[in-house]
C-alpha positions as CSV (number, residue, x, y, z in Angstrom):
1,M,0.0,0.0,0.0
2,H,2.6,2.5,-1.1
3,H,0.3,5.4,-1.7
4,F,0.3,6.0,2.0
5,M,4.0,6.7,2.1
6,K,5.1,10.2,3.2
7,T,8.8,10.5,3.9
8,K,12.2,9.0,2.9
9,A,12.7,7.6,6.4
10,Q,9.4,5.8,6.3
11,Q,10.3,4.4,2.9
12,E,13.6,3.1,4.1
13,M,12.2,1.5,7.2
14,M,9.3,0.0,5.1
15,E,11.8,-1.5,2.6
16,Q,13.7,-3.2,5.5
17,L,10.4,-4.6,6.9
18,D,9.4,-5.9,3.4
19,L,12.5,-8.1,3.6
20,L,11.4,-9.5,7.0
21,I,7.8,-10.3,6.1
22,P,8.4,-13.6,4.2
23,I,10.7,-14.7,7.0
24,F,8.1,-13.9,9.7
25,R,5.5,-15.8,7.7
26,E,7.8,-18.8,7.5
27,R,8.4,-18.9,11.2
28,E,4.8,-18.3,12.3
29,A,3.8,-22.0,12.5
30,L,6.3,-22.3,15.4
31,L,4.0,-20.1,17.4
32,D,1.3,-22.8,17.7
33,E,3.3,-24.3,20.5
34,L,2.3,-23.5,24.1
35,N,4.5,-20.8,25.7
36,S,6.1,-20.0,22.3
37,F,7.3,-16.5,21.6
38,P,8.7,-14.9,18.3
39,E,12.1,-14.1,19.9
40,E,13.9,-14.2,16.5
41,N,11.5,-11.8,14.9
42,I,11.8,-9.3,17.8
43,N,15.6,-9.6,17.5
44,D,15.4,-9.0,13.7
45,L,13.3,-5.9,14.4
46,K,15.9,-4.7,16.9
47,K,18.7,-5.2,14.4
48,I,17.1,-2.7,12.0
49,G,16.4,-0.3,15.0
50,Y,12.7,-0.7,14.8
51,H,12.4,-0.7,18.7
52,L,13.5,3.0,18.5
53,L,10.9,4.0,15.9
54,T,8.8,6.3,18.2
55,L,11.4,7.3,20.8
56,P,12.2,11.0,20.5
57,E,15.3,11.9,18.4
58,A,16.7,13.8,21.3
59,D,16.7,10.6,23.3
60,G,18.4,8.5,20.6
61,G,15.3,7.4,18.8
62,K,13.9,7.8,15.3
63,G,11.2,10.2,16.5
64,M,8.5,9.0,14.2
65,G,4.8,9.8,14.9
66,L,1.6,7.9,15.0
67,Y,1.0,7.7,11.2
68,S,4.4,6.0,10.6
69,F,3.9,3.8,13.6
70,V,0.6,2.3,12.3
71,L,1.9,2.1,8.8
72,M,4.8,-0.1,10.0
73,Q,2.6,-2.1,12.4
74,E,0.2,-3.1,9.7
75,K,3.1,-4.2,7.6
76,I,4.7,-6.4,10.4
77,A,1.3,-8.0,11.2
78,Q,1.1,-9.1,7.5
79,G,4.1,-11.2,8.4
80,C,3.2,-12.2,12.0
81,G,0.4,-10.8,14.1
82,S,1.9,-11.8,17.5
83,T,5.2,-10.1,16.6
84,A,3.4,-6.9,15.6
85,L,1.1,-6.7,18.7
86,S,4.0,-7.5,21.0
87,I,6.4,-4.8,19.7
88,G,3.5,-2.5,19.3
89,W,3.0,-2.2,23.1
90,H,6.6,-1.2,23.5
91,L,6.5,1.5,20.8
92,G,3.1,2.7,22.0
93,N,4.7,3.5,25.4
94,T,7.6,5.4,23.8
95,L,5.2,7.2,21.4
96,E,3.2,8.5,24.3
97,Y,6.5,9.7,25.9
98,R,7.5,11.4,22.7
99,E,4.2,13.3,22.8
100,R,3.7,14.0,26.5
101,R,7.2,13.8,28.1
102,H,5.3,12.5,31.1
103,W,7.9,10.2,32.6
104,N,9.6,11.1,35.8
105,P,12.5,13.4,34.7
106,K,14.7,11.7,37.3
107,A,14.3,8.3,35.5
108,A,13.6,9.3,31.9
109,P,17.2,9.9,30.6
110,W,18.4,6.6,32.1
111,L,15.3,4.7,30.7
112,C,15.8,6.1,27.2
113,K,19.4,5.1,27.3
114,E,18.4,1.6,28.2
115,I,15.9,1.5,25.3
116,Q,18.7,2.8,23.0
117,Q,20.7,-0.2,24.0
118,G,17.9,-2.6,23.2
119,A,15.7,-2.7,26.3
120,L,12.0,-3.3,25.7
121,V,9.2,-1.9,27.9
122,N,5.5,-2.7,28.3
123,S,2.7,-1.7,30.7
124,A,1.4,-4.2,33.2
125,I,-2.0,-3.0,34.3
126,T,-4.6,-5.7,34.1
127,E,-5.3,-7.9,37.2
128,R,-7.2,-11.2,37.6
129,N,-10.8,-10.7,38.8
130,A,-10.2,-7.0,39.5
131,G,-11.9,-5.9,36.3
132,S,-10.4,-3.8,33.6
133,P,-8.6,-0.5,34.4
134,T,-10.4,1.0,31.4
135,R,-13.6,0.4,33.4
136,G,-12.2,2.1,36.5
137,A,-10.8,-0.8,38.6
138,K,-8.3,0.2,41.2
139,P,-5.1,-1.9,41.2
140,Q,-4.7,-4.5,44.0
141,T,-1.0,-4.3,43.4
142,T,0.5,-2.2,46.2
143,A,3.5,0.2,46.5
144,S,4.8,1.3,49.9
145,L,7.7,3.6,50.5
146,S,10.4,2.3,52.8
147,G,13.4,4.7,53.1
148,D,14.5,5.5,49.6
149,Q,12.9,2.5,48.0
150,W,9.4,1.4,46.9
151,I,8.3,-2.1,47.7
152,I,5.9,-3.5,45.1
153,T,3.7,-6.5,45.6
154,G,1.0,-7.9,43.4
155,E,0.2,-9.8,40.2
156,K,-0.7,-8.7,36.7
157,T,-2.3,-10.7,33.9
158,Y,-2.1,-10.4,30.1
159,T,1.5,-9.1,30.3
160,S,2.2,-9.2,26.5
161,M,5.7,-10.0,25.4
162,A,6.6,-11.1,28.9
163,P,9.7,-13.1,27.8
164,A,11.3,-10.1,26.1
165,V,10.3,-7.2,28.3
166,D,13.1,-5.7,30.3
167,Y,11.1,-3.1,32.2
168,F,7.5,-3.4,33.2
169,F,5.4,-0.2,33.8
170,V,3.3,-1.5,36.6
171,S,0.2,0.3,38.0
172,A,-0.1,0.1,41.7
173,T,-2.0,1.7,44.6
174,I,0.3,3.7,46.9
175,V,-0.6,2.4,50.4
176,S,-0.1,5.6,52.3
177,S,-2.1,7.9,50.1
178,G,-4.4,5.6,48.0
179,E,-3.2,7.3,44.9
180,I,-2.5,5.2,41.7
181,A,0.8,5.4,40.0
182,R,2.9,3.6,37.4
183,F,6.3,2.2,38.5
184,I,9.3,0.9,36.6
185,V,9.8,-2.7,37.6
186,P,12.9,-4.3,36.1
187,K,12.5,-7.9,35.1
188,K,15.9,-8.7,36.7
189,A,14.8,-7.3,40.1
190,E,14.6,-9.8,43.0
191,G,11.1,-11.0,43.6
192,V,10.0,-10.7,40.0
193,S,8.8,-13.8,38.2
194,I,6.8,-14.8,35.1
195,R,4.1,-17.4,35.5
196,E,3.4,-19.0,32.2
197,T,-0.4,-19.0,32.1
198,W,-1.1,-17.8,28.5
199,D,-3.0,-20.6,26.8
200,S,-5.0,-18.6,24.3
201,V,-5.5,-20.2,20.9
202,A,-5.5,-16.7,19.4
203,M,-2.3,-14.7,19.3
204,R,-0.5,-17.3,21.3
205,G,2.9,-15.9,20.4
206,T,2.3,-12.7,22.4
207,A,3.2,-14.8,25.5
208,S,0.9,-12.6,27.6
209,H,1.7,-14.4,30.8
210,D,1.2,-13.3,34.5
211,L,3.7,-11.0,36.1
212,V,4.3,-11.8,39.8
213,M,5.9,-9.3,42.1
214,N,6.8,-10.4,45.6
215,E,8.1,-7.5,47.7
216,V,10.2,-6.1,44.8
217,K,12.4,-3.3,45.9
218,I,13.0,-0.4,43.4
219,P,14.6,3.0,43.7
220,K,12.4,5.9,44.7
221,H,12.7,7.7,41.4
222,F,11.3,4.6,39.6
223,L,7.9,6.1,40.2
224,L,7.3,6.7,36.5
225,E,4.1,8.9,36.7
226,N,1.3,9.6,39.2
227,L,-1.9,8.6,37.5
228,S,-4.2,10.2,40.1
229,L,-2.9,13.7,39.1
230,E,-4.0,13.4,35.5
231,T,-7.3,15.3,35.3
232,K,-7.7,15.9,31.6
233,Q,-8.3,12.7,29.6
234,L,-6.0,12.9,26.7
235,A,-6.7,10.9,23.5
236,K,-4.4,7.9,23.3
237,G,-3.3,7.8,19.7
238,W,-0.9,4.9,20.2
239,S,-3.9,2.6,20.7
240,L,-4.3,2.6,16.9
241,H,-1.5,0.0,16.8
242,I,-4.2,-2.5,17.9
243,P,-6.5,-2.2,14.8
244,A,-3.4,-1.8,12.6
245,C,-2.3,-5.2,13.8
246,Y,-5.6,-7.0,13.0
247,L,-5.9,-5.2,9.6
248,G,-2.4,-6.6,8.8
249,I,-3.6,-10.1,9.7
250,A,-6.6,-9.7,7.4
251,G,-4.2,-8.5,4.7
252,A,-2.2,-11.7,5.1
253,A,-5.4,-13.8,4.8
254,R,-6.2,-11.8,1.6
255,D,-2.8,-12.4,0.1
256,Y,-3.1,-16.1,0.8
257,A,-6.7,-16.4,-0.7
258,I,-5.6,-14.5,-3.8
259,S,-2.6,-16.6,-4.5
260,F,-4.7,-19.7,-3.8
261,A,-7.4,-18.6,-6.2
262,G,-4.9,-17.9,-8.9
263,S,-3.2,-21.3,-8.6
264,F,-5.8,-23.8,-7.5
265,E,-7.2,-25.7,-10.5
266,P,-9.9,-28.3,-9.7
267,T,-9.9,-31.2,-12.2
268,S,-13.6,-30.5,-12.9
269,L,-12.8,-26.9,-13.9
270,G,-9.5,-27.3,-15.7
271,K,-8.5,-23.7,-14.9
272,P,-7.8,-21.7,-11.8
273,I,-10.9,-20.8,-9.6
274,A,-9.9,-17.1,-9.9
275,T,-11.7,-17.3,-13.3
276,L,-15.1,-17.9,-11.6
277,P,-17.4,-14.9,-11.2
278,N,-18.4,-15.8,-7.6
279,I,-14.7,-16.0,-6.6
280,R,-14.0,-12.7,-8.3
281,Q,-17.0,-11.2,-6.5
282,A,-15.6,-12.4,-3.1
283,I,-12.2,-11.0,-3.9
284,G,-13.7,-7.7,-4.9
285,E,-15.6,-7.5,-1.6
286,I,-12.4,-8.3,0.3
287,E,-10.6,-5.5,-1.5
288,L,-13.4,-3.0,-0.8
289,K,-13.5,-3.9,2.9
290,L,-9.7,-3.7,3.3
291,Q,-9.4,-0.4,1.5
292,S,-12.3,1.1,3.5
293,A,-10.7,0.0,6.8
294,R,-7.4,1.5,5.7
295,H,-9.0,4.8,5.0
296,V,-10.5,4.8,8.5
297,L,-7.2,3.8,10.1
298,Y,-5.0,6.4,8.3
299,S,-7.5,9.2,8.5
300,A,-7.8,8.6,12.2
301,A,-4.0,8.7,12.5
302,S,-3.8,11.9,10.4
303,L,-6.5,13.6,12.4
304,Y,-4.7,12.7,15.6
305,E,-1.4,14.2,14.4
306,E,-3.1,17.4,13.2
307,G,-5.8,17.7,15.8
308,N,-6.4,19.4,19.1
309,D,-10.0,18.5,20.0
310,D,-9.2,15.5,22.3
311,E,-12.8,14.4,22.7
312,F,-13.5,14.3,18.9
313,I,-10.3,12.6,18.2
314,Q,-10.8,9.9,20.9
315,D,-14.2,9.1,19.2
316,Q,-12.3,8.7,15.9
317,L,-9.8,6.3,17.5
318,D,-12.6,4.3,19.2
319,V,-14.6,4.1,15.9
320,A,-11.5,3.0,14.0
321,K,-10.7,0.2,16.5
322,V,-14.2,-1.2,16.5
323,M,-14.8,-0.8,12.8
324,I,-11.4,-2.2,11.7
325,T,-11.3,-5.2,14.1
326,N,-14.8,-6.3,12.9
327,T,-13.9,-5.7,9.3
328,A,-10.7,-7.7,9.7
329,I,-12.7,-10.7,11.1
330,D,-15.1,-10.3,8.1
331,V,-12.3,-10.3,5.6
332,V,-10.6,-13.4,7.0
333,D,-14.0,-15.1,7.0
334,K,-14.4,-14.3,3.2
335,A,-10.9,-15.4,2.5
336,M,-11.5,-18.7,4.3
337,R,-14.6,-19.3,2.0
338,I,-12.4,-18.9,-1.1
339,V,-9.9,-21.4,0.2
340,G,-12.5,-23.8,1.4
341,A,-12.1,-26.8,3.8
342,R,-8.3,-26.9,3.6
343,A,-8.2,-23.5,5.3
344,L,-9.0,-25.3,8.6
345,S,-6.1,-27.7,8.2
346,Q,-3.4,-27.5,10.9
347,S,-0.7,-27.2,8.2
348,N,-2.5,-24.3,6.6
349,Q,-1.6,-20.8,7.8
350,M,-5.2,-19.6,7.2
351,H,-6.4,-21.3,10.4
352,R,-4.0,-19.1,12.3
353,Y,-5.3,-15.9,10.7
354,Y,-8.8,-17.1,11.5
355,L,-8.0,-17.6,15.2
356,N,-5.7,-14.6,15.6
357,V,-8.0,-12.0,14.1
358,R,-10.7,-12.8,16.7
359,A,-8.4,-11.6,19.5
360,G,-9.0,-8.0,18.5
361,I,-12.4,-8.1,20.2
362,S,-10.8,-8.5,23.6
363,N,-8.3,-5.6,23.2
364,P,-9.3,-2.2,24.4
365,P,-11.4,-0.1,23.8
366,M,-14.2,-2.6,24.3
367,E,-16.9,-2.5,21.7
368,D,-19.8,-2.2,24.2
369,L,-18.3,0.8,25.8
370,V,-17.8,2.5,22.4
371,F,-21.4,1.8,21.4
372,M,-22.7,3.2,24.6
373,K,-20.6,6.3,24.4
374,L,-21.6,7.0,20.8
375,A,-25.2,6.4,21.5
376,K,-25.1,8.7,24.5
377,K,-23.7,11.5,22.3
378,A,-26.1,10.9,19.5
379,L,-29.1,11.0,21.9
380,E,-27.8,14.1,23.8
381,G,-27.5,15.8,20.4
382,R,-31.1,14.9,19.6
383,E,-32.4,16.1,22.9
384,G,-30.5,19.4,22.6
385,G,-32.1,19.8,19.2
386,E,-35.6,19.2,20.4
387,K,-35.2,21.6,23.3
388,G,-34.0,24.3,20.9
């Protein structure tokens, strides 16, 4: 999809990613194993400096914005969805830092230097049975100050990329004040362990295991940011890496279906099925859906980079996520029908796209919340109109 290209730097990074996509596709079957993780893929991305994509240039990064980020993420997901989603969380954190410079200034320069040297970060915020933080749940994980150290105890679930993360950004409730903050927890710290619980059949390679912290001591300045102080809700542009990932998976399913249709010749037909009107119709529908979803994704990214009305932009981000993940599921379904029964064979990559693309439903923002929010606005608008 080269018509979305903007800069030379984007072009160069895209060309390097293009070389990796076939390799990622080749390796993807290995991710069917329980507790698997695409370590080689992540290392290949580090070799081309991809982990520095959204880190500010002043901090040794490439300083790219949201548009470039989703462009690259969609591309990587065409090769391997789990790899894209995993590295996407890291880059989402550094993108937010590029935009907000909200990390504790006592820790930020050190943290950026670590990332320059290849360290990966990810947030750890979800807890078992505590409900989703996006729905207002308070962390059960605790932080208490003892001298010049914080002591962190608690457990987090769905910690994506657990095998490769060097620093977890852990949300915890400060015992003395009841405030909620994010803390930098190094994986190497004493008392940190990973419990391998991730048995999802979709996106298995994200290795989203449990993070267990048992009285982990960290320096005082590892309080990354106080979340209780943030009054204004800022639109989180980086969350677009989620729909970009599922769109990429749908793109991979489309590629497979098209090459299948062009080469599969049933004996009864004597020519490829791509010559049949119903197959062509299905391919046309797939193309229409993918192109529509791309327009929504890249216009949301552009609006975010140009915009200043946070509430309007957040709506665009929410709409993009729900629309694109559902479209991606639809596209994979249509691609499966073109390929037929063999698409469900264990040795066929299509079954992996089919499973992986469903995972988008469980990533935030949740569809029901988005529908409620949109309905509320629509109805308020109507009532306002009637009163006037």
